[in-house]
C-alpha positions, 0 to 999 in steps of 0.5 A: 517510462516503461510501459507495464503489461496487465498483471491478468493479461500476463497470466491469460485470467479474467479479473474475476478469476478465482485464487485457484484459477490464477494459481493454475495459470501460474503453474502452467506459466512458470513451467513453460518458462522454468530456467531449468528447462530454458538455459540461457534464454533471457526471454524466457527467463523474464517471461518467467519473473513477469509471471512470478511479479503478477502471481505475487499480486493476483494471489495475495487478496491486499495486493489484488484489491490494490492493484485493482483499484490504482493499477500498477502504482498501487503495488509498485515503486514506493508501494512493492518490490523491486522492478522486472517482473516483481522480484529481483532475480530468480532465487527470490521466486524459487524461495517465495514459490518453491513448493509450485514445482516440486515433483516436476524433476527439476530445480525449485523451492528445495533446490535453489533456495536452500542448497545442500548447505539448507540456507534460505532467504528469511521471511519479509515482515510487514508493519503500519505506521500510523500518520497525521496529515501534515506529517504525512505531508512534510515526510517525518523519522518514526521509530520502529519496534519490530519482534523477527527472528534473529540468528541464533547467538549461541550456536551461531545459526547452525541449530547444534549445541556447542561442541557438536555440529550438524552431521550429514543426512543419511537419507540424500548424503548431504544433497538435499534431494532424493529421486524417486522412480514412479514407474517411467519416471524419476521425480526429484523432490526435497529430501524428506528426512531432513527437509532438503537442508543436507544435513541433519541436527542430532544434538541441537542448541538448547537457546534455539531448540535446533532452529538456528534462530530465536525470536528478538525485538529490534528498534528501527528508525525510518525515514518517511518521504512525504506525500505518503497516501493511504494503502501505499508501502515502503520495503526496507530491504534487509529487515525482516527476519535472519536467513536460515542457515546463513541464508540472506535477510528478508525485508520489512514491508511498511504500510502508511495509513494516513487520519482525516484531518479536520480542515483538508481533504485530500484528492492524489496530491491536491488538498481541499479546504471548505472556508465559511463566509458571510453574505456580507464579505460574498457581497462587498468582497473581503480579505479573509485568513485561510489555513493551509499547511505551512500556515496562514495565508491570505485570501482575497475575496472578490464582490459577488463571488457566489457559494461553491465558487473554488479558488485554487492556491499552487503548490500548497497541496501533497508532494509526489511521494516518488520523488519528484518535485511536483506538488499538488494544489491548495483548493479552496472552496467557498462556503457562504453563511447565511445567519439563523437569526437577524434583529433589531437594526440589522433586520430593519438595514436588511428589508430597506434592502430587500425594499430597494431591490424590490424582493419580496420576503416573508414578514417576519411574523408569517410562518410557511403555513400562513404563506401556503394559506395565502397562496391557495386564497388566491385561487379560491377568489379567482372561482 
């Protein structure tokens, strides 16, 4: 596995950097390594992608919190974007952060993510699935209802009323960009009239009001891998909102929340189960039935077992959600229960046992304060 550089180091900021400091650092690097300034330089493009991947995580409070807690594992693999700096290509970057480059005289969000046709990528959506621990262990299928913008069937996404078509924007001549002069500088920006799309809708579609998209609810079946944990995220490519003017669809990010279980506590891929036994079983040994995620099993307790002893059952824990074949263990911690009351023959036998061991046990009739009085009475007699 390739070594991944710390995102804070990529942007050259401290771990306590504010949002504004992170944005300023990213903007500086993004402009330095921008593909339009470094045409044909693959190393510069890679640096551009790394900086954008770092900014994608550190500028989002939720992702940043996961990264601070779990490192790259919390925001990559099953829980994040594709490898290679966090984005598939630079067009994804311009789609996400194009506004940062506007006003600098080279391609940015307006030019690359939209183009003269106005096409741009649909938004990425997020949703949360709540699972029981056994479901998270075995993996399962879930149906999701997702409300998202879909291409309008009436106008086929053009935004224009039936019988009409979008017309070329008069302000930019269909280029989607305008050049403004500021003293000695000429600055290229998105056309304010058509918002960089190059075309304008004079007679909008009645169903989508000229946007080219309408809200719809879709049902998706999601295959959840075994081993997912709280805070993990699974991207489903192409299941976000429909693109604009023929642009590609966005993605759907599925977050997972696993409920607490009454018997098992989770620690990564391992599970902990606390099993109570009687002091008779601990002293004499026994066979006790214990729960596992796959059913009941018998655990042999050796005589003389002490409180807090742990038995490790190999491969009875949680699987690896990344598809590797490793499975965690089940740790069984022994807890010895002492009865609150002993009466009759049971008490008599215990007292006989205490006499054999020469143990100084309290008579049942005496209270704690009686013993305190007797304790200090011994000191008075010595005086």
